[in-house]
C-alpha positions, 0 to 999 in steps of 0.5 A: 517467484519473480525478483525485481528486473535490472531496468527497474532497478535502475529505476528505483535507484533513480528514485532513491537518488533524486533529490526531494524538493520541499514541495512534493510535486509527484505522485504515489507522493514524491514518486514517479510512473511505472509501466505495470509489465515492471511491476506486475505483482502490484495490482489494483482492488476495484468497485465500478459500483461504489468507487465510479468506473473513471479509474476502473473503480480503483480504491485500493492496492494489493501484491500478488503473492502466488498465482491466484493469491492476493494480499492486501489490508484488511481495512480495505474490505471493512464496511467502512470503506466498502459501504457494505459487507465484502460478502455483498460486495459482489463487483470486487475485482482484482485489475492485472497488467493495467499501465493506465486504469482509464483503459481496458488493457491487462485483465480483470479477475473475479475473485473466488474467496476473501479472507479478512484478519478476524484479529484486525485491531481497529484501534491499533491497526494491528494485523491489517491484513486480508487474503483474496483468492481469485478465480483463475490462475494469473502467471506463476511469474508474476507472483514475488516472494515474501521477506521472512523473518531474519532477513536483512531487507528489514534492516534500519536504512534498507532501501525500497520502494512503495507502489499505488495509484493514490493521491498524488498531491494529498488533495484528492487527485488520484492517479490513473497509471501505477506510481513508485516512490523510493524510500528507506526502512526506518528505525523501530525505535524512531516510529515508536516515538512518532506513533507511541499511541493515539486515535491515529493507532500505535506502532507495534515493531513484531508485526508492523514495519515503517518507511520513509525519509528523515525530510519526508517528501516520499511516501504512500497516500490516500487510494494506496492502502494495502499496496506492497512495499518491496526491498530488493525483490522480496515483499516486506509490508502492506501499506496500512497507516500513517499521519498525513502523507510525506511529513517529516517525522511520521514515516508510513506504518506497513503491516511487516509481512514477516508477522504474517507469513503463517496467516498468508499459508494457511488462507492460501491455495497456492504454494506461497513462498518465502524467500531465501533470506539475505545476510547483513553481509550480501546486503552490504555488499549490494550483490543480491538482488535489486534495490527496494521498490515503492511501498504503500500505506493504510489510504483506501479511497474511503467509504462508499456514499452508504458508509456510516462515518466512525465517532472517532478520528483515525489515521490516515488509512489509503483507500480512494473516496467513491466518485460519488463521494467527492461529488457530493463533498465540499473540496477540502482546503488546501492540506500542503505537500504531504496531503494532510490537514495543517493541524492535526494527524489523520490515517492514510485511509478513507477520505473522510477519515483527514 
């Protein structure tokens, strides 16, 4: 498995050290560009038929954990987002190694199989996991190891990073290049207070993880769903959901990888490896691996044009909305730096859930 390179470690350290302006003006909100080669395990999910060709059809993110195994969010493959059953979305692709979604670099890979967690709970957002099997293998050293239970990287205050091609300002302006933002693991009790249970979802510490900054300003946003949250060269979470984007007191919520390892291994054709846990002493010394890498949330681009809008409001999921849908929908009023309406909170996901 590949750990973070020293150049990326330096880049992430810079992300974490840079002061955050009150008006977040970079993307993944509050992040900066990262070359695909620096984070080869960060991949894009795409469908030109449903989301347009301008950005290679990108609508969600994913994490490469084996030569033919990609993890993403279950909600990215829902009928609400795709506008059809995933089995009918024949042009779904995983894009690997593309620095600019407007170009043709890197590789587009077809899927051999998809497994969407049948226990994904759309009310709480628990179990937001899907496993994709690629038809052709990718380099073995491009995959990232999974952080298992007991690893000190899950401790409060651990530096992390989120990666994605999502909304940069919370107004539907999606990035053409991979972005990363430095965050820290937040305290479970704080996350439970932020998300005690509402139409957004419910924070469950056993299966979820939240990351952000106390003052806000950095976060995943729409279009980042399913993407990787990384700490010390380990995958710790997948972008799932949250309230607004980069808002103080509302950190992003991620699928906790340690709680999903058994499901990943059961549905992977690869020998997926969990990283040896880092002890608290090693974590404090800083000797092991690199600082965290940027994370993501339930932020798909949104449903395909034919999708039916749900009756209830949902928290921000993070999928990118289709180009055709953007053309049909009036431009939203300004929502502020974090990308949420001035009143209320919403899923990090489909645009219509905002």
